[in-house]
N, CA, C and O atoms as a Tinker XYZ file with bonds, in Angstrom:
   328  protein
     1  N    181.420000   39.475000   56.115000    73     2
     2  CA   182.191000   39.592000   57.320000    64     1     3
     3  C    181.914000   38.412000   58.269000    63     2     4     5
     4  O    180.772000   38.144000   58.642000    81     3
     5  N    182.939000   37.758000   58.622000    73     3     6
     6  CA   182.846000   36.646000   59.568000    64     5     7
     7  C    182.617000   37.249000   60.941000    63     6     8     9
     8  O    182.521000   38.462000   61.129000    81     7
     9  N    182.535000   36.315000   61.899000    73     7    10
    10  CA   182.310000   36.707000   63.312000    64     9    11
    11  C    183.519000   37.547000   63.742000    63    10    12    13
    12  O    184.667000   37.205000   63.454000    81    11
    13  N    183.235000   38.637000   64.427000    73    11    14
    14  CA   184.409000   39.515000   64.877000    64    13    15
    15  C    185.371000   38.795000   65.675000    63    14    16    17
    16  O    186.556000   39.109000   65.569000    81    15
    17  N    184.997000   37.808000   66.514000    73    15    18
    18  CA   185.923000   37.053000   67.306000    64    17    19
    19  C    186.847000   36.230000   66.410000    63    18    20    21
    20  O    188.026000   36.072000   66.725000    81    19
    21  N    186.320000   35.694000   65.277000    73    19    22
    22  CA   187.179000   34.961000   64.311000    64    21    23
    23  C    188.181000   35.879000   63.670000    63    22    24    25
    24  O    189.358000   35.528000   63.586000    81    23
    25  N    187.764000   37.046000   63.209000    73    23    26
    26  CA   188.690000   37.958000   62.556000    64    25    27
    27  C    189.765000   38.451000   63.510000    63    26    28    29
    28  O    190.915000   38.629000   63.109000    81    27
    29  N    189.388000   38.684000   64.823000    73    27    30
    30  CA   190.420000   39.142000   65.756000    64    29    31
    31  C    191.429000   38.012000   66.039000    63    30    32    33
    32  O    192.606000   38.298000   66.261000    81    31
    33  N    191.000000   36.740000   66.037000    73    31    34
    34  CA   191.986000   35.665000   66.257000    64    33    35
    35  C    192.947000   35.577000   65.075000    63    34    36    37
    36  O    194.147000   35.375000   65.258000    81    35
    37  N    192.414000   35.731000   63.857000    73    35    38
    38  CA   193.351000   35.639000   62.705000    64    37    39
    39  C    194.282000   36.944000   62.617000    63    38    40    41
    40  O    195.476000   36.813000   62.350000    81    39
    41  N    193.760000   38.100000   62.828000    73    39    42
    42  CA   194.651000   39.305000   62.803000    64    41    43
    43  C    195.584000   39.286000   64.029000    63    42    44    45
    44  O    196.679000   39.846000   63.975000    81    43
    45  N    195.147000   38.629000   65.163000    73    43    46
    46  CA   195.985000   38.499000   66.256000    64    45    47
    47  C    197.084000   37.418000   66.150000    63    46    48    49
    48  O    197.877000   37.267000   67.080000    81    47
    49  N    197.141000   36.711000   65.097000    73    47    50
    50  CA   198.147000   35.705000   64.948000    64    49    51
    51  C    197.611000   34.296000   64.686000    63    50    52    53
    52  O    198.400000   33.372000   64.489000    81    51
    53  N    196.404000   34.127000   64.679000    73    51    54
    54  CA   195.825000   32.805000   64.345000    64    53    55
    55  C    196.065000   32.474000   62.840000    63    54    56    57
    56  O    196.132000   33.371000   62.001000    81    55
    57  N    196.188000   31.191000   62.538000    73    55    58
    58  CA   196.489000   30.777000   61.132000    64    57    59
    59  C    195.349000   31.051000   60.230000    63    58    60    61
    60  O    195.567000   31.696000   59.204000    81    59
    61  N    194.053000   30.596000   60.524000    73    59    62
    62  CA   193.015000   30.842000   59.599000    64    61    63
    63  C    191.687000   30.707000   60.259000    63    62    64    65
    64  O    191.641000   30.207000   61.383000    81    63
    65  N    190.601000   31.111000   59.659000    73    63    66
    66  CA   189.242000   31.072000   60.141000    64    65    67
    67  C    188.350000   30.773000   59.051000    63    66    68    69
    68  O    188.457000   31.350000   57.969000    81    67
    69  N    187.448000   29.874000   59.291000    73    67    70
    70  CA   186.372000   29.588000   58.266000    64    69    71
    71  C    185.094000   29.688000   59.091000    63    70    72    73
    72  O    184.800000   28.834000   59.928000    81    71
    73  N    184.323000   30.789000   58.822000    73    71    74
    74  CA   183.129000   31.033000   59.624000    64    73    75
    75  C    181.974000   31.547000   58.826000    63    74    76    77
    76  O    182.169000   32.040000   57.715000    81    75
    77  N    180.803000   31.456000   59.335000    73    75    78
    78  CA   179.673000   32.021000   58.658000    64    77    79
    79  C    179.727000   33.526000   58.439000    63    78    80    81
    80  O    180.296000   34.256000   59.251000    81    79
    81  N    179.146000   33.983000   57.362000    73    79    82
    82  CA   179.134000   35.429000   57.036000    64    81    83
    83  C    177.968000   35.996000   57.836000    63    82    84    85
    84  O    176.804000   35.643000   57.645000    81    83
    85  N    178.349000   36.902000   58.749000    73    83    86
    86  CA   177.326000   37.535000   59.662000    64    85    87
    87  C    176.412000   38.495000   58.946000    63    86    88    89
    88  O    175.242000   38.602000   59.316000    81    87
    89  N    176.876000   39.185000   57.958000    73    87    90
    90  CA   175.966000   40.043000   57.148000    64    89    91
    91  C    174.839000   39.264000   56.575000    63    90    92    93
    92  O    173.676000   39.651000   56.692000    81    91
    93  N    175.174000   38.152000   55.946000    73    91    94
    94  CA   174.110000   37.384000   55.292000    64    93    95
    95  C    173.203000   36.749000   56.367000    63    94    96    97
    96  O    171.997000   36.664000   56.135000    81    95
    97  N    173.694000   36.319000   57.479000    73    95    98
    98  CA   172.847000   35.824000   58.526000    64    97    99
    99  C    171.837000   36.898000   58.993000    63    98   100   101
   100  O    170.650000   36.633000   59.181000    81    99
   101  N    172.370000   38.116000   59.167000    73    99   102
   102  CA   171.432000   39.199000   59.665000    64   101   103
   103  C    170.438000   39.513000   58.669000    63   102   104   105
   104  O    169.301000   39.786000   59.053000    81   103
   105  N    170.727000   39.509000   57.392000    73   103   106
   106  CA   169.855000   39.804000   56.321000    64   105   107
   107  C    168.725000   38.740000   56.257000    63   106   108   109
   108  O    167.561000   39.055000   56.008000    81   107
   109  N    169.130000   37.450000   56.496000    73   107   110
   110  CA   168.096000   36.401000   56.511000    64   109   111
   111  C    167.294000   36.519000   57.727000    63   110   112   113
   112  O    166.100000   36.228000   57.662000    81   111
   113  N    167.811000   36.913000   58.830000    73   111   114
   114  CA   167.073000   37.082000   60.078000    64   113   115
   115  C    166.002000   38.143000   59.880000    63   114   116   117
   116  O    164.899000   38.017000   60.412000    81   115
   117  N    166.319000   39.189000   59.120000    73   115   118
   118  CA   165.385000   40.263000   58.891000    64   117   119
   119  C    164.118000   39.719000   58.148000    63   118   120   121
   120  O    162.997000   40.172000   58.381000    81   119
   121  N    164.354000   38.745000   57.262000    73   119   122
   122  CA   163.266000   38.126000   56.520000    64   121   123
   123  C    162.349000   37.371000   57.492000    63   122   124   125
   124  O    161.129000   37.347000   57.327000    81   123
   125  N    162.961000   36.761000   58.497000    73   123   126
   126  CA   162.152000   36.083000   59.527000    64   125   127
   127  C    161.274000   37.066000   60.289000    63   126   128   129
   128  O    160.081000   36.837000   60.489000    81   127
   129  N    161.897000   38.171000   60.710000    73   127   130
   130  CA   161.173000   39.163000   61.435000    64   129   131
   131  C    160.021000   39.702000   60.634000    63   130   132   133
   132  O    158.947000   39.915000   61.197000    81   131
   133  N    160.183000   39.934000   59.359000    73   131   134
   134  CA   159.160000   40.388000   58.448000    64   133   135
   135  C    158.014000   39.343000   58.457000    63   134   136   137
   136  O    156.843000   39.700000   58.593000    81   135
   137  N    158.359000   38.100000   58.317000    73   135   138
   138  CA   157.309000   37.043000   58.255000    64   137   139
   139  C    156.549000   37.000000   59.482000    63   138   140   141
   140  O    155.330000   36.840000   59.428000    81   139
   141  N    157.181000   37.135000   60.640000    73   139   142
   142  CA   156.514000   37.090000   61.976000    64   141   143
   143  C    155.605000   38.257000   62.088000    63   142   144   145
   144  O    154.472000   38.119000   62.549000    81   143
   145  N    156.081000   39.451000   61.665000    73   143   146
   146  CA   155.309000   40.653000   61.782000    64   145   147
   147  C    154.070000   40.581000   60.859000    63   146   148   149
   148  O    153.078000   41.261000   61.126000    81   147
   149  N    154.107000   39.798000   59.815000    73   147   150
   150  CA   152.981000   39.622000   58.874000    64   149   151
   151  C    152.012000   38.571000   59.311000    63   150   152   153
   152  O    151.022000   38.300000   58.632000    81   151
   153  N    152.311000   37.936000   60.520000    73   151   154
   154  CA   151.373000   36.986000   61.091000    64   153   155
   155  C    151.758000   35.576000   61.195000    63   154   156   157
   156  O    151.059000   34.789000   61.833000    81   155
   157  N    152.872000   35.205000   60.578000    73   155   158
   158  CA   153.266000   33.727000   60.711000    64   157   159
   159  C    153.681000   33.425000   62.110000    63   158   160   161
   160  O    154.152000   34.300000   62.836000    81   159
   161  N    153.507000   32.175000   62.499000    73   159   162
   162  CA   153.873000   31.738000   63.874000    64   161   163
   163  C    155.382000   31.424000   63.752000    63   162   164   165
   164  O    155.823000   30.801000   62.786000    81   163
   165  N    156.146000   31.870000   64.745000    73   163   166
   166  CA   157.589000   31.500000   64.783000    64   165   167
   167  C    157.850000   30.023000   64.727000    63   166   168   169
   168  O    158.794000   29.581000   64.071000    81   167
   169  N    157.003000   29.224000   65.427000    73   167   170
   170  CA   157.179000   27.780000   65.500000    64   169   171
   171  C    156.980000   27.134000   64.096000    63   170   172   173
   172  O    157.428000   26.008000   63.880000    81   171
   173  N    156.321000   27.825000   63.155000    73   171   174
   174  CA   156.050000   27.262000   61.847000    64   173   175
   175  C    157.242000   27.613000   60.849000    63   174   176   177
   176  O    157.312000   27.068000   59.748000    81   175
   177  N    158.101000   28.475000   61.253000    73   175   178
   178  CA   159.208000   28.844000   60.389000    64   177   179
   179  C    160.321000   27.795000   60.435000    63   178   180   181
   180  O    160.641000   27.297000   61.515000    81   179
   181  N    160.916000   27.450000   59.299000    73   179   182
   182  CA   161.973000   26.424000   59.326000    64   181   183
   183  C    163.269000   26.976000   59.930000    63   182   184   185
   184  O    163.562000   28.170000   59.872000    81   183
   185  N    164.000000   26.072000   60.492000    73   183   186
   186  CA   165.423000   26.444000   61.008000    64   185   187
   187  C    166.305000   26.549000   59.738000    63   186   188   189
   188  O    166.243000   25.698000   58.850000    81   187
   189  N    167.076000   27.553000   59.685000    73   187   190
   190  CA   167.974000   27.643000   58.516000    64   189   191
   191  C    169.436000   27.706000   59.035000    63   190   192   193
   192  O    169.759000   28.412000   59.990000    81   191
   193  N    170.260000   26.952000   58.372000    73   191   194
   194  CA   171.675000   26.914000   58.663000    64   193   195
   195  C    172.325000   28.010000   57.840000    63   194   196   197
   196  O    171.763000   28.401000   56.817000    81   195
   197  N    173.490000   28.530000   58.237000    73   195   198
   198  CA   174.205000   29.512000   57.400000    64   197   199
   199  C    174.483000   28.958000   56.004000    63   198   200   201
   200  O    174.693000   27.755000   55.852000    81   199
   201  N    174.486000   29.801000   55.003000    73   199   202
   202  CA   174.710000   29.384000   53.709000    64   201   203
   203  C    176.010000   29.965000   53.112000    63   202   204   205
   204  O    176.569000   29.405000   52.170000    81   203
   205  N    176.459000   31.041000   53.648000    73   203   206
   206  CA   177.666000   31.710000   53.169000    64   205   207
   207  C    178.722000   31.623000   54.285000    63   206   208   209
   208  O    178.438000   31.904000   55.449000    81   207
   209  N    179.920000   31.236000   53.908000    73   207   210
   210  CA   181.019000   31.174000   54.854000    64   209   211
   211  C    182.163000   31.943000   54.287000    63   210   212   213
   212  O    182.245000   32.095000   53.068000    81   211
   213  N    183.068000   32.446000   55.120000    73   211   214
   214  CA   184.242000   33.186000   54.776000    64   213   215
   215  C    185.494000   32.518000   55.295000    63   214   216   217
   216  O    185.546000   32.065000   56.439000    81   215
   217  N    186.577000   32.456000   54.380000    73   215   218
   218  CA   187.808000   31.883000   54.727000    64   217   219
   219  C    188.816000   33.092000   54.785000    63   218   220   221
   220  O    189.031000   33.817000   53.813000    81   219
   221  N    189.416000   33.241000   56.017000    73   219   222
   222  CA   190.489000   34.267000   56.255000    64   221   223
   223  C    191.711000   33.540000   56.636000    63   222   224   225
   224  O    191.724000   32.666000   57.503000    81   223
   225  N    192.800000   33.950000   55.921000    73   223   226
   226  CA   194.102000   33.268000   56.149000    64   225   227
   227  C    195.127000   34.299000   56.565000    63   226   228   229
   228  O    195.103000   35.408000   56.031000    81   227
   229  N    196.008000   34.006000   57.471000    73   227   230
   230  CA   197.086000   34.817000   57.947000    64   229   231
   231  C    198.346000   34.250000   57.406000    63   230   232   233
   232  O    198.835000   33.258000   57.947000    81   231
   233  N    198.943000   34.841000   56.315000    73   231   234
   234  CA   200.178000   34.389000   55.689000    64   233   235
   235  C    201.356000   34.542000   56.582000    63   234   236   237
   236  O    202.272000   33.720000   56.570000    81   235
   237  N    201.342000   35.626000   57.387000    73   235   238
   238  CA   202.513000   35.829000   58.226000    64   237   239
   239  C    202.636000   34.723000   59.313000    63   238   240   241
   240  O    203.756000   34.347000   59.660000    81   239
   241  N    201.564000   34.221000   59.829000    73   239   242
   242  CA   201.562000   33.131000   60.790000    64   241   243
   243  C    201.996000   31.856000   60.043000    63   242   244   245
   244  O    202.829000   31.099000   60.541000    81   243
   245  N    201.413000   31.619000   58.817000    73   243   246
   246  CA   201.801000   30.456000   58.084000    64   245   247
   247  C    203.305000   30.312000   57.896000    63   246   248   249
   248  O    203.900000   29.264000   58.146000    81   247
   249  N    203.912000   31.460000   57.426000    73   247   250
   250  CA   205.352000   31.480000   57.188000    64   249   251
   251  C    206.151000   31.300000   58.510000    63   250   252   253
   252  O    207.220000   30.689000   58.519000    81   251
   253  N    205.607000   31.844000   59.615000    73   251   254
   254  CA   206.321000   31.743000   60.876000    64   253   255
   255  C    206.376000   30.296000   61.406000    63   254   256   257
   256  O    207.314000   29.934000   62.118000    81   255
   257  N    205.397000   29.492000   61.068000    73   255   258
   258  CA   205.417000   28.157000   61.509000    64   257   259
   259  C    205.852000   27.141000   60.402000    63   258   260   261
   260  O    205.832000   25.925000   60.588000    81   259
   261  N    206.237000   27.719000   59.268000    73   259   262
   262  CA   206.718000   26.886000   58.193000    64   261   263
   263  C    205.660000   26.119000   57.420000    63   262   264   265
   264  O    205.942000   25.080000   56.824000    81   263
   265  N    204.464000   26.629000   57.436000    73   263   266
   266  CA   203.311000   26.044000   56.791000    64   265   267
   267  C    203.114000   26.732000   55.428000    63   266   268   269
   268  O    202.887000   27.940000   55.347000    81   267
   269  N    203.209000   25.924000   54.369000    73   267   270
   270  CA   202.959000   26.438000   53.040000    64   269   271
   271  C    201.621000   26.110000   52.560000    63   270   272   273
   272  O    201.272000   24.932000   52.479000    81   271
   273  N    200.820000   27.109000   52.222000    73   271   274
   274  CA   199.484000   26.931000   51.708000    64   273   275
   275  C    199.494000   26.793000   50.216000    63   274   276   277
   276  O    200.162000   27.568000   49.532000    81   275
   277  N    198.776000   25.830000   49.685000    73   275   278
   278  CA   198.681000   25.732000   48.259000    64   277   279
   279  C    198.045000   26.930000   47.599000    63   278   280   281
   280  O    197.123000   27.523000   48.158000    81   279
   281  N    198.526000   27.311000   46.392000    73   279   282
   282  CA   197.934000   28.512000   45.706000    64   281   283
   283  C    196.410000   28.441000   45.529000    63   282   284   285
   284  O    195.722000   29.463000   45.542000    81   283
   285  N    195.906000   27.231000   45.366000    73   283   286
   286  CA   194.459000   27.124000   45.159000    64   285   287
   287  C    193.710000   27.504000   46.494000    63   286   288   289
   288  O    192.627000   28.085000   46.424000    81   287
   289  N    194.220000   27.215000   47.588000    73   287   290
   290  CA   193.587000   27.572000   48.844000    64   289   291
   291  C    193.631000   29.084000   49.037000    63   290   292   293
   292  O    192.653000   29.704000   49.457000    81   291
   293  N    194.815000   29.675000   48.714000    73   291   294
   294  CA   194.889000   31.120000   48.809000    64   293   295
   295  C    193.980000   31.816000   47.801000    63   294   296   297
   296  O    193.452000   32.889000   48.092000    81   295
   297  N    193.787000   31.221000   46.614000    73   295   298
   298  CA   192.886000   31.886000   45.667000    64   297   299
   299  C    191.429000   31.807000   46.166000    63   298   300   301
   300  O    190.632000   32.681000   45.825000    81   299
   301  N    191.076000   30.834000   46.925000    73   299   302
   302  CA   189.694000   30.694000   47.334000    64   301   303
   303  C    189.396000   31.477000   48.643000    63   302   304   305
   304  O    188.235000   31.586000   49.037000    81   303
   305  N    190.414000   32.005000   49.299000    73   303   306
   306  CA   190.267000   32.835000   50.526000    64   305   307
   307  C    189.530000   34.082000   50.221000    63   306   308   309
   308  O    189.712000   34.708000   49.176000    81   307
   309  N    188.649000   34.456000   51.196000    73   307   310
   310  CA   187.980000   35.706000   51.006000    64   309   311
   311  C    188.858000   36.922000   51.396000    63   310   312   313
   312  O    188.714000   38.036000   50.892000    81   311
   313  N    189.797000   36.605000   52.356000    73   311   314
   314  CA   190.733000   37.628000   52.825000    64   313   315
   315  C    192.003000   36.923000   53.156000    63   314   316   317
   316  O    192.007000   35.861000   53.778000    81   315
   317  N    193.154000   37.562000   52.704000    73   315   318
   318  CA   194.511000   36.984000   53.039000    64   317   319
   319  C    195.180000   38.165000   53.750000    63   318   320   321
   320  O    195.251000   39.285000   53.246000    81   319
   321  N    195.666000   37.839000   54.957000    73   319   322
   322  CA   196.359000   38.908000   55.767000    64   321   323
   323  C    197.886000   38.624000   55.567000    63   322   324   325
   324  O    198.351000   37.499000   55.745000    81   323
   325  N    198.630000   39.683000   55.195000    73   323   326
   326  CA   200.071000   39.473000   54.930000    64   325   327
   327  C    200.843000   40.326000   55.896000    63   326   328
   328  O    202.074000   40.325000   55.873000    81   327
């Protein structure tokens, strides 16, 4: 699941969104909390960038503006809104 704001923009008429997966980020944050509760210092923990991203495409908007997406892009999308 991408950021709710990103999903709302695409379902509200935006063309597409490519954003970090929030479920994965929260799962990884829980690992940090566990390490801190076990005694590690927060300053010693490495900064981690998101590793999973989601691509959401709104085909209705693409057709409305005359933008044709290649089939390979559509196949890679995590969600396609029609």
